[in-house]
N, C-alpha and C positions, 0 to 999 in steps of 0.2 A: 438588485444592486445595478446601477447604471453601468453601461459599457465603459471600461477603462478605469472604474473605480477600484481602489486598493481592496484586496481581500481582507476581510475581518479575521483577526487571530482567533483561533478556536483552541481551547485547552483540551489536552488529550483526554482528561477525565470526563469531558462533556461528549466525547465521541462514542457512538454506538456502532457496533459491528453486527451485521446480520449475515448469516450464511444462507444464501439463496439456493446454492447447490453445493452439496458436500458428500461426495462418494470417494472411493479410493483414488481414482485418477483424475477427477474433475472437481474444481472448487470455484465457486463464484461468491465473492465477499462483497457486501455493500457497506460503504462507510457513510454513516449518517452524522452530520455535524462536522464534517471535514471537507477540505477541498481535495483535489486530485493529488496533492503533493505526497501524501503518505502512500497512496496506491502506486504512484509513479516510482517512488524510491524502492518499494518492494519489487516492482517490475524490473527496475534496473539491476537488481541483484539476481533475479530469476532468469533474466534473458540470456545470460551466459552459461547457465546450468544445462549440462548435456542431457539431464533426465526430463527437462521441460520441453514438451512438444509445442506448446503455445502459451504465450502470456500477453495479456492486453488489459488496458484500462479504458472503460467506456463511461460516458455520462448518458444516463437514460432519458433525461429530459433537460432542455436548456435552462429552464427556470428552477429546477430542483437540484440542490447540491448533494447528490448521493452517488458518487462515483463507484463503479464496480470494478473489482479486480478479477479477471477470469484466467484461470490456470488449468491447462490440460497437460497431463504428465504420464510418463511410463511408470512412475513410482507414486507413492502416497503424496498427493498434492498438498494436503494440510501440513505434513511434516516438512516439505520443501519450503512452504511459506513461512512456517515457524523458524526454520533455520535462516532464512533470508532476514527475518526480523531480528534475530539474534546478531547476525552480521552487521546489520545497521546500527544496532545498539553499541556494538564494539567500535564501529567507525565514529559514532558521535562521541563516545568516551574518549577515544584517541584524539579527536578534534579539540575537545574540551581541555584535555591535558596539555595540548600544544599551544593554547592560547595564553599569551602573557597575562600574569595577574597584576592588577593595579594596587 
């Protein structure tokens, strides 16, 4: 995709999630078929969580769109990510409910 070109929309059902590392306190999730948006939204929820020691999003290659979410935690990292996703779902439902209907 040329520099500055708009990102192509990707349906969630076309996204694939690979668990690169998944143990009790460390989680690395690769999002295939999605841009950084989803990983960054999850990161924004986790960054203020006191049980999260580190959270970041990296792009492993400039031409391959497979961002990775990296979480290091004092508690179960997978559970913390699942909770963050649930919070995001609630936020989106609230936003949807507040939009005026035509």
